[in-house]
C-alpha positions as protocol buffer text, in pm:
chain_id: "A"
residue {
  index: 1
  type: UNK
  ca { x: 1309 y: 941 z: -247 }
}
residue {
  index: 2
  type: UNK
  ca { x: 1359 y: 1098 z: -583 }
}
residue {
  index: 3
  type: UNK
  ca { x: 1647 y: 1345 z: -601 }
}
residue {
  index: 4
  type: UNK
  ca { x: 1562 y: 1712 z: -565 }
}
residue {
  index: 5
  type: UNK
  ca { x: 1798 y: 1956 z: -734 }
}
residue {
  index: 6
  type: UNK
  ca { x: 1707 y: 2256 z: -517 }
}
residue {
  index: 7
  type: UNK
  ca { x: 1520 y: 2331 z: -200 }
}
residue {
  index: 8
  type: UNK
  ca { x: 1197 y: 2323 z: -398 }
}
residue {
  index: 9
  type: UNK
  ca { x: 913 y: 2126 z: -252 }
}
residue {
  index: 10
  type: UNK
  ca { x: 970 y: 1756 z: -244 }
}
residue {
  index: 11
  type: UNK
  ca { x: 590 y: 1733 z: -265 }
}
residue {
  index: 12
  type: UNK
  ca { x: 568 y: 1913 z: -599 }
}
residue {
  index: 13
  type: UNK
  ca { x: 822 y: 1691 z: -771 }
}
residue {
  index: 14
  type: UNK
  ca { x: 674 y: 1362 z: -664 }
}
residue {
  index: 15
  type: UNK
  ca { x: 360 y: 1168 z: -712 }
}
residue {
  index: 16
  type: UNK
  ca { x: 16 y: 1294 z: -792 }
}
residue {
  index: 17
  type: UNK
  ca { x: -299 y: 1095 z: -740 }
}
residue {
  index: 18
  type: UNK
  ca { x: -234 y: 894 z: -1057 }
}
residue {
  index: 19
  type: UNK
  ca { x: 82 y: 733 z: -916 }
}
residue {
  index: 20
  type: UNK
  ca { x: -24 y: 602 z: -576 }
}
residue {
  index: 21
  type: UNK
  ca { x: 70 y: 243 z: -656 }
}
residue {
  index: 22
  type: UNK
  ca { x: 415 y: 355 z: -774 }
}
residue {
  index: 23
  type: UNK
  ca { x: 464 y: 549 z: -449 }
}
residue {
  index: 24
  type: UNK
  ca { x: 361 y: 249 z: -238 }
}
residue {
  index: 25
  type: UNK
  ca { x: 594 y: 22 z: -435 }
}
residue {
  index: 26
  type: UNK
  ca { x: 882 y: 266 z: -383 }
}
residue {
  index: 27
  type: UNK
  ca { x: 816 y: 284 z: -7 }
}
residue {
  index: 28
  type: UNK
  ca { x: 814 y: -95 z: 19 }
}
residue {
  index: 29
  type: UNK
  ca { x: 1124 y: -134 z: -196 }
}
residue {
  index: 30
  type: UNK
  ca { x: 1323 y: 125 z: 0 }
}
residue {
  index: 31
  type: UNK
  ca { x: 1170 y: 41 z: 339 }
}
residue {
  index: 32
  type: UNK
  ca { x: 1071 y: 404 z: 368 }
}
residue {
  index: 33
  type: UNK
  ca { x: 774 y: 602 z: 492 }
}
residue {
  index: 34
  type: UNK
  ca { x: 474 y: 705 z: 285 }
}
residue {
  index: 35
  type: UNK
  ca { x: 367 y: 1063 z: 352 }
}
residue {
  index: 36
  type: UNK
  ca { x: 10 y: 1117 z: 235 }
}
residue {
  index: 37
  type: UNK
  ca { x: -109 y: 1477 z: 212 }
}
residue {
  index: 38
  type: UNK
  ca { x: -487 y: 1487 z: 182 }
}
residue {
  index: 39
  type: UNK
  ca { x: -614 y: 1824 z: 73 }
}
residue {
  index: 40
  type: UNK
  ca { x: -897 y: 2004 z: -91 }
}
residue {
  index: 41
  type: UNK
  ca { x: -1014 y: 2361 z: -59 }
}
residue {
  index: 42
  type: UNK
  ca { x: -963 y: 2560 z: 258 }
}
residue {
  index: 43
  type: UNK
  ca { x: -756 y: 2820 z: 437 }
}
residue {
  index: 44
  type: UNK
  ca { x: -532 y: 2577 z: 627 }
}
residue {
  index: 45
  type: UNK
  ca { x: -428 y: 2372 z: 324 }
}
residue {
  index: 46
  type: UNK
  ca { x: -171 y: 2618 z: 180 }
}
residue {
  index: 47
  type: UNK
  ca { x: -19 y: 2665 z: 527 }
}
residue {
  index: 48
  type: UNK
  ca { x: 22 y: 2290 z: 588 }
}
residue {
  index: 49
  type: UNK
  ca { x: 162 y: 2245 z: 238 }
}
residue {
  index: 50
  type: UNK
  ca { x: 410 y: 2527 z: 304 }
}
residue {
  index: 51
  type: UNK
  ca { x: 535 y: 2342 z: 614 }
}
residue {
  index: 52
  type: UNK
  ca { x: 574 y: 2022 z: 412 }
}
residue {
  index: 53
  type: UNK
  ca { x: 782 y: 2221 z: 162 }
}
residue {
  index: 54
  type: UNK
  ca { x: 1013 y: 2365 z: 427 }
}
residue {
  index: 55
  type: UNK
  ca { x: 1378 y: 2293 z: 331 }
}
residue {
  index: 56
  type: UNK
  ca { x: 1463 y: 2143 z: 673 }
}
residue {
  index: 57
  type: UNK
  ca { x: 1153 y: 1924 z: 665 }
}
residue {
  index: 58
  type: UNK
  ca { x: 1239 y: 1811 z: 311 }
}
residue {
  index: 59
  type: UNK
  ca { x: 1596 y: 1733 z: 412 }
}
residue {
  index: 60
  type: UNK
  ca { x: 1483 y: 1519 z: 708 }
}
residue {
  index: 61
  type: UNK
  ca { x: 1224 y: 1347 z: 488 }
}
residue {
  index: 62
  type: UNK
  ca { x: 1471 y: 1274 z: 209 }
}
residue {
  index: 63
  type: UNK
  ca { x: 1733 y: 1134 z: 445 }
}
residue {
  index: 64
  type: UNK
  ca { x: 1471 y: 896 z: 587 }
}
residue {
  index: 65
  type: UNK
  ca { x: 1338 y: 763 z: 255 }
}
residue {
  index: 66
  type: UNK
  ca { x: 1005 y: 941 z: 270 }
}
residue {
  index: 67
  type: UNK
  ca { x: 791 y: 919 z: -43 }
}
residue {
  index: 68
  type: UNK
  ca { x: 516 y: 1178 z: -65 }
}
residue {
  index: 69
  type: UNK
  ca { x: 182 y: 1169 z: -241 }
}
residue {
  index: 70
  type: UNK
  ca { x: -72 y: 1445 z: -269 }
}
residue {
  index: 71
  type: UNK
  ca { x: -434 y: 1330 z: -280 }
}
residue {
  index: 72
  type: UNK
  ca { x: -711 y: 1577 z: -358 }
}
residue {
  index: 73
  type: UNK
  ca { x: -1067 y: 1552 z: -233 }
}
residue {
  index: 74
  type: UNK
  ca { x: -1304 y: 1408 z: -490 }
}
residue {
  index: 75
  type: UNK
  ca { x: -1039 y: 1215 z: -685 }
}
residue {
  index: 76
  type: UNK
  ca { x: -1067 y: 834 z: -708 }
}
residue {
  index: 77
  type: UNK
  ca { x: -748 y: 760 z: -512 }
}
residue {
  index: 78
  type: UNK
  ca { x: -856 y: 1000 z: -237 }
}
residue {
  index: 79
  type: UNK
  ca { x: -1185 y: 811 z: -204 }
}
residue {
  index: 80
  type: UNK
  ca { x: -1002 y: 476 z: -205 }
}
residue {
  index: 81
  type: UNK
  ca { x: -763 y: 599 z: 66 }
}
residue {
  index: 82
  type: UNK
  ca { x: -1059 y: 705 z: 282 }
}
residue {
  index: 83
  type: UNK
  ca { x: -1189 y: 349 z: 272 }
}
residue {
  index: 84
  type: UNK
  ca { x: -870 y: 224 z: 440 }
}
residue {
  index: 85
  type: UNK
  ca { x: -777 y: 516 z: 668 }
}
residue {
  index: 86
  type: UNK
  ca { x: -1011 y: 762 z: 840 }
}
residue {
  index: 87
  type: UNK
  ca { x: -1024 y: 1114 z: 699 }
}
residue {
  index: 88
  type: UNK
  ca { x: -1247 y: 1338 z: 910 }
}
residue {
  index: 89
  type: UNK
  ca { x: -1125 y: 1680 z: 803 }
}
residue {
  index: 90
  type: UNK
  ca { x: -889 y: 1846 z: 558 }
}
residue {
  index: 91
  type: UNK
  ca { x: -603 y: 1888 z: 546 }
}
residue {
  index: 92
  type: UNK
  ca { x: -485 y: 1556 z: 689 }
}
residue {
  index: 93
  type: UNK
  ca { x: -130 y: 1423 z: 679 }
}
residue {
  index: 94
  type: UNK
  ca { x: -51 y: 1055 z: 731 }
}
residue {
  index: 95
  type: UNK
  ca { x: 288 y: 893 z: 780 }
}
residue {
  index: 96
  type: UNK
  ca { x: 259 y: 523 z: 692 }
}
residue {
  index: 97
  type: UNK
  ca { x: 510 y: 238 z: 726 }
}
residue {
  index: 98
  type: UNK
  ca { x: 567 y: -7 z: 438 }
}
residue {
  index: 99
  type: UNK
  ca { x: 343 y: -256 z: 621 }
}
residue {
  index: 100
  type: UNK
  ca { x: 51 y: -11 z: 616 }
}
residue {
  index: 101
  type: UNK
  ca { x: 83 y: 71 z: 985 }
}
residue {
  index: 102
  type: UNK
  ca { x: 4 y: 436 z: 1065 }
}
residue {
  index: 103
  type: UNK
  ca { x: 314 y: 580 z: 1226 }
}
residue {
  index: 104
  type: UNK
  ca { x: 166 y: 924 z: 1281 }
}
residue {
  index: 105
  type: UNK
  ca { x: -116 y: 1143 z: 1158 }
}
residue {
  index: 106
  type: UNK
  ca { x: -234 y: 1498 z: 1207 }
}
residue {
  index: 107
  type: UNK
  ca { x: -538 y: 1694 z: 1104 }
}
residue {
  index: 108
  type: UNK
  ca { x: -558 y: 2064 z: 1033 }
}
residue {
  index: 109
  type: UNK
  ca { x: -304 y: 2336 z: 1059 }
}
residue {
  index: 110
  type: UNK
  ca { x: 4 y: 2277 z: 1272 }
}
residue {
  index: 111
  type: UNK
  ca { x: 304 y: 2495 z: 1341 }
}
residue {
  index: 112
  type: UNK
  ca { x: 624 y: 2430 z: 1148 }
}
residue {
  index: 113
  type: UNK
  ca { x: 776 y: 2287 z: 1467 }
}
residue {
  index: 114
  type: UNK
  ca { x: 480 y: 2052 z: 1515 }
}
residue {
  index: 115
  type: UNK
  ca { x: 505 y: 1939 z: 1153 }
}
residue {
  index: 116
  type: UNK
  ca { x: 874 y: 1857 z: 1203 }
}
residue {
  index: 117
  type: UNK
  ca { x: 790 y: 1679 z: 1529 }
}
residue {
  index: 118
  type: UNK
  ca { x: 525 y: 1469 z: 1353 }
}
residue {
  index: 119
  type: UNK
  ca { x: 779 y: 1349 z: 1096 }
}
residue {
  index: 120
  type: UNK
  ca { x: 1040 y: 1284 z: 1366 }
}
residue {
  index: 121
  type: UNK
  ca { x: 786 y: 1085 z: 1566 }
}
residue {
  index: 122
  type: UNK
  ca { x: 698 y: 876 z: 1259 }
}
residue {
  index: 123
  type: UNK
  ca { x: 1066 y: 807 z: 1193 }
}
residue {
  index: 124
  type: UNK
  ca { x: 1123 y: 710 z: 1556 }
}
residue {
  index: 125
  type: UNK
  ca { x: 820 y: 478 z: 1561 }
}
residue {
  index: 126
  type: UNK
  ca { x: 932 y: 311 z: 1239 }
}
residue {
  index: 127
  type: UNK
  ca { x: 1280 y: 259 z: 1382 }
}
residue {
  index: 128
  type: UNK
  ca { x: 1136 y: 122 z: 1709 }
}
residue {
  index: 129
  type: UNK
  ca { x: 932 y: -131 z: 1515 }
}
residue {
  index: 130
  type: UNK
  ca { x: 1243 y: -245 z: 1329 }
}
residue {
  index: 131
  type: UNK
  ca { x: 1473 y: -283 z: 1626 }
}
residue {
  index: 132
  type: UNK
  ca { x: 1492 y: -627 z: 1783 }
}
residue {
  index: 133
  type: UNK
  ca { x: 1330 y: -649 z: 2120 }
}
residue {
  index: 134
  type: UNK
  ca { x: 1489 y: -852 z: 2395 }
}
residue {
  index: 135
  type: UNK
  ca { x: 1256 y: -955 z: 2668 }
}
residue {
  index: 136
  type: UNK
  ca { x: 1375 y: -1134 z: 2972 }
}
residue {
  index: 137
  type: UNK
  ca { x: 1190 y: -1451 z: 3050 }
}
residue {
  index: 138
  type: UNK
  ca { x: 1138 y: -1510 z: 3417 }
}
residue {
  index: 139
  type: UNK
  ca { x: 1319 y: -1820 z: 3530 }
}
residue {
  index: 140
  type: UNK
  ca { x: 1274 y: -1999 z: 3857 }
}
residue {
  index: 141
  type: UNK
  ca { x: 1513 y: -1907 z: 4130 }
}
residue {
  index: 142
  type: UNK
  ca { x: 1789 y: -2166 z: 4178 }
}
residue {
  index: 143
  type: UNK
  ca { x: 1704 y: -2171 z: 4550 }
}
residue {
  index: 144
  type: UNK
  ca { x: 1352 y: -2302 z: 4498 }
}
residue {
  index: 145
  type: UNK
  ca { x: 1318 y: -2671 z: 4571 }
}
residue {
  index: 146
  type: UNK
  ca { x: 1011 y: -2861 z: 4466 }
}
residue {
  index: 147
  type: UNK
  ca { x: 911 y: -3071 z: 4761 }
}
residue {
  index: 148
  type: UNK
  ca { x: 618 y: -3299 z: 4807 }
}
residue {
  index: 149
  type: UNK
  ca { x: 393 y: -3223 z: 5100 }
}
residue {
  index: 150
  type: UNK
  ca { x: 450 y: -3450 z: 5403 }
}
């Protein structure tokens, strides 16, 4: 994540729709999370954006290597994104792992608490996918004897 000098929006100081490939490269290099804010015109868009600019949200995002991009309806990168990930309504926010896996997504206006929870859930899912899984393999009981029928 690029350094932010103040509590200003981490969205406003980052990538616009002309730097999507740079954002993706940064996420892959840092093993971070790509936050994609898809907006256009509408009453809910400023409210969602305000939650994404919340200082506590920004702090959590920065400490977890989140890279944010802001894609606007009608722009070429917005249309390209829609070909890979469904966008049914605006605003939409995606949290995407370096592999392209969707970690979390929400559509429309959410409370500040729900916006924080969506980021936390994405972080948790990413961390779950990175942790080694140990699965026990069933082994035959030592008391079982293979015997031929009489």
